[in-house]
N, C-alpha and C positions, 0 to 999 in steps of 0.2 A: 664593201667596194675595195678594189685593189688600188694601189698607189697611182697607177697610170690614169685611171678614171678620176681619182681625186685631183690629180695634177691638172687634168683637162678642165675640171669644174673650176678650179682656182684660176686658171688662165682665162676662162670665160668671164668669171666674176671681175677680174682685173680689167678686161676690155670694157665691160659694161660700165664700171666705175669711171674709167678714163674717158669714155665717150660722153657719159653724163656730165662729168666735171668739165670737159671741153665745151659742151653745149651751154652749161651754166656760165662759165667764164666768158664765152663769146657773147651771150645775151647781155650779161652785166656790162661788158666792155662796150657793146653797141649802145646801150642805154646811157652810159656815162659820156660817150663821145657825142651823142645827140644833145645831151644837156649842156655840155661845154660849148659845143658849136652854137647853140642857141644863145648863150650868154655873151660869147665873144664877138659875134658878128653884128655889125651895125644894121639898122633897120632897112637901109636900101639894098642890102645883100640878102634879104630874106628869101628871095626867089632861088638864088644859088644854094642857100642853106637848105631849103626844102628839097632841092634836087640831091644834095649830098646826103641828107637824111634818108631819102628814098633809096639811094644806092647802098647806104649802110644797112638799111632794113633788108634790102635784097641779099646782102652778104650774110646778115643774121639768119635770114630765111634759108639760104643755101646751107649754112652750117647746121641749122636745125634739121633740114632735110637729110644731110649726111648723117647726123646723129640718129635720126629716126631709122634710116636704112641700116645702120650698124646695129641698132637695137633689134630690128627685125631679124637680121642675120643671127644674132645671138639667140633670139627666141626660137628660130627655126633649128639652130644647132642643138638647143636644149631639148626640143621636141624629138629630134632624131636620136639624141642620146637617151631620152626616156624610153623610146621604142626599143632601142638596142638593149637597154637594161631589162626591159620586160621580156624580150625574147631570150636573153641570157637566163633569166630566172625560170622561164618555162623549160628550157633545155636542161637546166640544173634539176628541176623537179622530175623530168622524164628520166634522167640518169639515176635518180634515187629509186624510182619505180623499177627500172630495169635491174638495178642492183638487188633490190628486195626479191624480185622474181628469181634471179639467179641464185640467191641464197636459199630460197625455198626449194628450188630444183636440186641444189646441192644436198640439202637435207634429205630429200626424197631418194636421191641416188645413193647417199650414204646408208639410209635405212635398207634399201634394196640390196646393196652390197653386203650388208650384215646378214640379211636373210639368205642370200645366195651362199655365203660362206658357211652359215649354219647348216643349210641343206647339203652342201658338199661334204661337210664334216660328218653329218648323220649317214650319208651314203657310204662314205669310207668306213664308218663304224660297222654298218650292216655288211659291207663287203668283207671286212676282217672277220666278223662273226660267222658269215656263211663259209668262209675259207676254213675257219676253226671247226665248224660243224662237219664239213666234208672230210677233213683230216680225222676227226673223231670217228666218223662212220667207217672210213677205210681201216682204222686201227681195230675197229670192232668187226671187221671183215664184212661190212655191208657196202655193196657197190653203189655209189651215187650215180644218178643219171647224168649223162654227159650233156653239156650245154649245147653242143653242136646238134644234138638230136631234138632239141626243143625249137619251136618256131618263135624265136624272140624278135622283138621289134628293134629296128635300126634307129638308134638314138640320134645319129647325125642328121637324119632327115626330118626330125620332128620340128614343126614350126611352133613358136609360142602362141598361145591362145590370146586373142585380142578381145577386149570387152566391147560389146556393141553399144553405141550411144542410142538415144531415143529416136534419132532421125533414121538410123539404119534398121532398127527393129520395128517393123510395121505393126506387130502385135502388142507392142508395149502400151500400157495405159497412159493416157495423156494427163 
């Protein structure tokens, strides 16, 4: 994980701890206040005391509700973070696949370039050999046939042959 993600997780953890601690302190304070109020009030003020206890319990319940909502928000944020992390890992895996494919294609292109260079070299060697043979024939006073008199193929118009796949070749065995 990167530092920004780690920092976000630390911040979320701090919030959860702070909210939990606040809820605990509030609950303990409420309980202590209820116990003190019960000891300090005379018997005739019990009705007012119960009313105060009810209000204190309402406040405790409100704080508990606030803490619960905050914890829910933290959990929702964590779920969203987990989903984002999962998507990030998927994208990262796809990038690795694409990189591997590109490397494989580069290897094929490199092999084809070597083959092309070899064929060009061989063609140049045959051309030099043919030129030397023609020169030798002329020295021996044998007249070689002129290229213009031959019906040679135009190499600029030749299209590369493409391999048929099984879908295109209807006669291919299945």
